[in-house]
C-alpha positions as CSV (number, residue, x, y, z in Angstrom):
1,M,-125.2,34.4,214.0
2,L,-127.6,37.4,214.1
3,A,-124.9,39.6,215.7
4,L,-122.4,38.9,212.9
5,C,-125.2,39.9,210.4
6,C,-125.8,43.2,212.1
7,L,-122.2,43.9,212.1
8,L,-121.8,43.1,208.3
9,A,-124.8,45.2,207.7
10,A,-123.7,48.1,209.6
11,Q,-120.5,47.9,207.6
12,E,-121.8,48.1,204.5
13,I,-124.0,51.0,205.3
14,N,-120.8,52.9,206.6
15,A,-119.0,52.1,203.4
16,A,-121.7,53.3,201.6
17,S,-121.9,56.7,203.6
18,N,-118.4,57.1,203.1
19,R,-118.3,56.5,199.3
20,R,-120.9,59.6,199.6
21,G,-118.9,61.3,202.2
22,G,-121.0,63.8,204.3
23,Y,-123.6,64.0,201.9
24,E,-125.1,60.6,202.5
25,A,-126.9,61.8,205.4
26,Y,-128.8,64.7,203.7
27,A,-129.4,62.6,200.8
28,R,-132.9,61.3,201.3
29,P,-134.7,64.1,199.0
30,I,-132.1,63.2,196.0
31,R,-132.8,59.4,196.4
32,S,-136.5,60.2,196.8
33,V,-136.5,62.2,193.3
34,M,-133.9,60.3,191.6
35,N,-135.6,56.6,192.4
36,R,-139.1,57.9,190.6
37,L,-137.5,58.8,187.4
38,S,-138.9,57.0,184.7
39,N,-137.8,55.7,181.4
40,D,-138.7,59.1,179.4
41,D,-135.9,59.5,177.4
42,A,-136.4,63.7,177.5
43,D,-135.9,65.5,174.5
44,Y,-133.3,68.6,174.0
45,G,-135.9,70.9,173.4
46,R,-137.9,70.4,176.6
47,V,-134.8,70.1,178.7
48,C,-133.8,73.3,177.1
49,D,-137.0,75.0,178.5
50,L,-136.9,73.7,181.6
51,M,-133.4,75.0,182.1
52,R,-134.3,78.4,181.1
53,Q,-137.5,78.3,183.8
54,G,-135.0,76.9,186.4
55,R,-132.5,79.7,185.8
56,Q,-134.8,82.5,185.9
57,F,-135.5,81.1,189.6
58,R,-134.2,83.4,192.4
59,Y,-130.8,81.9,194.3
60,R,-131.4,81.4,197.8
61,M,-129.7,79.3,199.9
62,H,-131.9,77.3,202.7
63,H,-129.9,74.7,203.9
64,P,-125.9,74.1,203.4
65,Y,-126.4,70.6,202.8
66,Q,-129.9,69.4,202.3
67,A,-131.6,70.0,198.9
68,R,-135.5,71.2,199.3
69,S,-138.1,69.2,197.7
70,P,-138.9,70.1,193.8
71,E,-142.5,71.0,194.7
72,I,-141.3,73.9,197.3
73,T,-138.8,75.1,194.9
74,E,-141.0,75.3,192.2
75,A,-143.9,77.0,194.4
76,Q,-141.5,79.7,195.6
77,R,-139.6,80.0,192.3
78,E,-136.3,79.8,194.7
79,G,-133.3,77.9,195.9
80,C,-129.7,76.7,195.6
81,C,-127.9,74.8,193.1
82,K,-129.3,71.6,195.0
83,D,-132.4,72.7,195.0
84,K,-132.7,73.8,191.4
85,S,-130.8,70.6,190.4
86,L,-133.3,68.5,192.1
87,W,-136.4,70.6,190.9
88,L,-135.0,70.0,187.2
89,A,-134.5,66.2,187.6
90,S,-138.0,66.0,188.4
91,R,-139.3,67.8,185.8
92,I,-136.9,66.3,183.1
93,N,-137.8,62.7,184.5
94,D,-135.2,60.7,182.5
95,D,-133.6,57.8,184.3
96,S,-130.5,58.5,182.6
97,L,-129.6,61.9,184.9
98,Q,-127.3,61.6,187.5
99,Y,-127.3,64.1,190.4
100,V,-124.1,65.2,191.2
101,I,-122.2,67.3,194.0
102,G,-118.8,68.6,193.1
103,R,-116.9,71.7,192.1
104,A,-117.8,73.6,189.2
105,R,-114.1,74.6,188.6
106,R,-111.3,72.9,190.2
107,S,-109.7,75.9,192.0
108,S,-113.3,76.4,193.7
109,N,-113.4,76.2,197.6
110,M,-117.1,75.8,197.3
111,K,-119.2,72.8,196.4
112,H,-121.9,72.9,193.6
113,A,-124.6,70.8,192.3
114,W,-125.6,69.8,189.1
115,L,-127.4,67.0,186.6
116,Q,-125.4,64.9,184.2
117,W,-127.6,63.7,181.3
118,K,-126.7,61.3,178.6
119,S,-128.5,61.6,175.2
120,G,-128.1,61.6,171.6
121,G,-124.8,59.9,172.4
122,H,-123.1,62.8,174.6
123,T,-123.1,63.5,178.3
124,W,-124.6,67.0,179.4
125,V,-123.9,68.9,182.5
126,L,-127.2,70.9,183.1
127,D,-126.2,73.7,185.4
128,C,-129.5,75.9,185.7
129,T,-128.0,77.6,188.6
130,N,-125.8,79.2,186.0
131,Y,-126.9,78.6,182.4
132,S,-129.6,78.6,180.3
133,R,-128.5,75.5,178.2
134,P,-126.9,72.1,178.6
135,L,-123.3,72.0,178.2
136,R,-122.0,69.3,176.1
137,K,-119.1,67.6,178.9
138,D,-116.6,66.6,176.5
139,L,-116.3,70.1,175.2
140,L,-115.6,71.7,178.7
141,P,-111.9,72.9,179.6
142,P,-110.4,70.2,182.0
143,G,-111.2,71.2,185.5
144,Q,-114.5,72.4,185.0
145,Y,-117.4,69.9,186.5
146,V,-115.4,68.0,188.6
147,S,-117.8,65.3,190.3
148,M,-117.3,64.2,193.7
149,Y,-120.6,62.6,194.9
150,Q,-123.3,61.3,192.2
151,W,-126.5,59.9,193.0
152,S,-128.6,57.9,189.8
153,K,-132.0,55.7,190.2
154,G,-131.7,52.9,192.3
155,E,-128.4,54.4,194.1
């Protein structure tokens, strides 16, 4: 019976990992930050201020898959899209956020990280690597910000 339970647990872990693709092995920092988010219902003006601040951080790739901690990103004022998105999530502190890895443009060969935020009846793309303000997802052209993997609080 114990062996059967272990086998089923291992299959569930593998299934969860496959849903996130190769990124699940590197997702510990993402899950850690996302699970600490509280229900603060961030205000749009504050989100814009934080995006401007994150946009000013220097772009620098540290690890091709794993995001650095928000504290390191802020202290060094630099990071890649994964680092900046995780920093932004920690600063917004709203549990409606989703951390997303996908393609900024469907035709792109590179993966990109950003946040999605639900506020005011809309879903917003928060990409402080490329923009200083939120983008309303329903107004974006088709084929932009195509999600492949995402994490929310509790996932």
